[in-house]
N, C-alpha and C positions, 0 to 999 in steps of 0.2 A: 643556390648556384652563385659562385664568386662574382661572375661577370656583372650581375645586377646589384650586388651588395656592396661592391667596392667601386668608387668612382674617383677620377682624377680630373680636376679643373684648375686652370691657372688662377682663377679667381677665388679659390677656396684653399686655405692653409698653404699658400704659396705653391700650389701644384702638387702637394703631397697626397698620396692615396688616403682616402677617408672612407668611413662607412657611409654609404649613400644616404643623403638627407641629414647628415650630421656634420659637425666639425671635429669629430673624433678620428684621429689618424690611426692608420694601421700600426704605425710605430708605437703609439701610446699603448695600444692593446698588447702588442708583443712585449713591451717593456714590463707591463704588469705581470704577464705570464712568465717572463724570464726572471723576474724577481721572486718567483715562487707563489704568486697568487693563483688561486684556482679560477676556473671559469665562473663559478658561483660568486667568488669575491669580486670579479670584474663586473658581473651583472648587478651586484649590490651597489657598487660604486656608480654604475651607469644604468639605472633601471629602465631606460628607454630602449636598451639594446636587447637582443635575443642571443641565445646560444649559437644560432646559425650565423649571426654577425661575427661572433668570435671565431667560429670555424672558418668563415670566409677570410678573415685576416690571416689565419694560419695558412690556408691554401694559397692566398696571394703571395705570401713570403716564400712558400715552397716553390711556387712557379718561378719566382725571381731567381732562386738558388739553382734552378735547373739550367740556367743560362751558362754558357762558357765564358770565362773571364780570363784575360791574359794579363801578364805582368810585363810592363814596359819599363825599362831602365831609363831614369831621368839623367840627362847629362848636365 
């Protein structure tokens, strides 16, 4: 479940979402995946993580993208 695996605290990584109990940001994991690394590659780089942690990062990003965003013209 994403809720328990991802946490946000102003005292950890400047308030960025991290995998709970680590200082590994969701952004870091997504950047690895976006660069073409597989889940297995990420787990090799971060052996303390589990596949469920990686899936939680993807789910967290997906939930953020489900929000509506507006474009406001700057004057």
